C-alpha positions as CSV (number, residue, x, y, z in Angstrom):
1,M,19.1,-0.4,-8.2
2,I,17.9,2.1,-6.6
3,E,17.2,1.7,-3.4
4,I,14.0,2.8,-1.7
5,N,14.0,4.4,1.6
6,W,10.8,3.3,4.0
7,F,9.4,5.5,6.9
8,P,9.2,3.4,10.3
9,D,5.6,3.2,10.4
10,V,2.2,4.8,8.2
11,E,2.5,8.0,7.9
12,E,-0.8,10.0,10.3
13,H,-2.5,11.4,6.5
14,D,-2.7,7.4,5.0
15,Y,-5.2,6.0,7.7
16,P,-7.6,8.3,6.8
17,A,-6.9,7.9,3.3
18,A,-7.5,4.1,3.8
19,E,-10.8,4.8,5.5
20,S,-12.0,7.0,2.8
21,Y,-11.6,4.4,0.1
22,L,-12.7,1.2,3.2
23,T,-16.2,3.0,3.7
24,L,-16.7,2.4,-0.4
25,L,-16.7,-1.3,0.6
26,Y,-18.0,-1.6,4.1
27,S,-20.4,-0.3,6.6
28,E,-19.0,2.4,8.8
29,E,-19.1,-0.4,11.7
30,R,-16.5,-2.8,10.1
31,V,-14.0,0.2,8.9
32,A,-14.0,1.5,11.9
33,E,-12.6,-2.3,13.6
34,I,-10.5,-2.7,10.4
35,M,-8.9,0.8,11.3
36,A,-8.3,0.0,15.0
37,S,-6.7,-3.2,13.7
38,F,-4.5,-1.2,11.2
39,R,-3.4,1.2,13.9
40,C,-2.0,-2.5,15.8
41,A,-0.9,-4.4,13.7
42,G,3.0,-4.7,13.3
43,I,4.7,-3.6,10.3
44,V,6.2,-6.9,7.8
45,Q,7.4,-7.1,4.6
46,F,6.3,-8.6,0.8
47,K,7.4,-8.7,-2.8
48,A,5.9,-5.6,-5.0
49,K,5.0,-8.9,-7.2
50,D,3.3,-10.7,-5.0
51,I,1.4,-8.1,-3.5
52,F,-0.1,-7.2,-6.9
53,R,-0.9,-10.8,-7.8
54,A,-2.5,-11.1,-4.2
55,S,-5.2,-8.1,-5.3
56,Q,-5.4,-9.2,-8.1
57,L,-5.2,-5.4,-9.5
58,S,-3.4,-4.5,-13.2
59,L,-0.3,-1.9,-13.2
60,L,-0.9,1.3,-13.6
61,G,1.3,3.4,-16.0
62,V,4.2,5.9,-15.8
63,S,2.0,8.7,-16.9
64,N,-0.4,8.6,-13.8
65,S,0.5,11.9,-11.9
66,H,0.6,9.8,-8.3
67,I,2.7,7.7,-9.8
68,E,4.9,10.3,-11.2
69,K,5.3,12.2,-7.9
70,D,6.4,8.5,-6.0
71,C,8.8,8.0,-8.6
72,E,10.6,11.0,-7.8
73,K,10.5,10.3,-3.7
74,I,12.2,7.3,-4.9
75,Q,14.6,9.0,-7.5
76,N,15.4,11.6,-4.6
77,E,15.9,9.0,-2.1
78,K,13.0,10.2,-0.3
79,N,11.1,7.8,2.3
80,L,7.7,6.0,1.4
81,S,5.0,5.3,3.7
82,P,4.3,1.5,3.9
83,L,0.9,0.0,2.7
84,L,-2.0,-0.9,4.6
85,L,-3.5,-4.4,3.6
86,L,-6.6,-6.0,4.0
87,R,-7.1,-9.7,3.6
88,D,-10.5,-10.5,1.8
89,Q,-10.7,-13.9,2.8
90,Q,-14.1,-14.5,1.1
91,N,-13.0,-13.3,-2.1
92,G,-9.4,-14.8,-2.1
93,K,-7.5,-11.8,-2.4
94,V,-5.9,-8.7,-0.5
95,I,-7.2,-5.6,-1.1
96,I,-4.9,-2.4,-1.2
97,A,-6.6,-0.1,1.4
98,D,-3.6,2.7,0.7
99,G,-0.5,2.8,-1.0
100,Y,-1.8,1.2,-4.7
101,H,0.3,4.6,-6.4
102,R,3.5,3.7,-4.5
103,L,3.4,-0.4,-5.3
104,C,2.9,1.0,-9.2
105,A,5.7,3.0,-8.5
106,I,8.3,0.8,-6.8
107,Y,7.0,-2.0,-9.3
108,Q,8.6,-0.3,-11.6
109,F,12.4,0.1,-10.4
110,N,12.1,-3.3,-8.7
111,E,9.4,-5.8,-8.5
112,D,10.9,-8.3,-6.1
113,A,11.5,-5.1,-4.1
114,L,10.6,-5.7,-0.2
115,I,7.6,-3.5,0.6
116,P,6.8,-2.8,4.4
117,C,2.7,-3.3,4.9
118,K,0.6,-3.7,7.7
119,I,-1.8,-6.4,6.8
120,I,-4.9,-7.3,9.3
């Protein structure tokens, strides 16, 4: 079993990526609130398979270039950034604001892997 290495906190460049995605779903004011909450949130862990189930998203294939890069990082024992997750209580699911490709890569190695996340 390959060990997956993690940064202790979310990489700074992941916040603008999450913000860009969330702006498609929510107003600018709501996104500003969400981003502020992400920055204050602590790191928790969830199994890869549980995040997939909660997000209701499909697993992307290994031929995706972003997933290939993340798989290489895992194999080369490089650190990955924790995921940013948002509870969408109205629709009963979790939105992966940032880290979907990392999640797909990790799942291919170990669906039971514990993934560090910030969830709000």
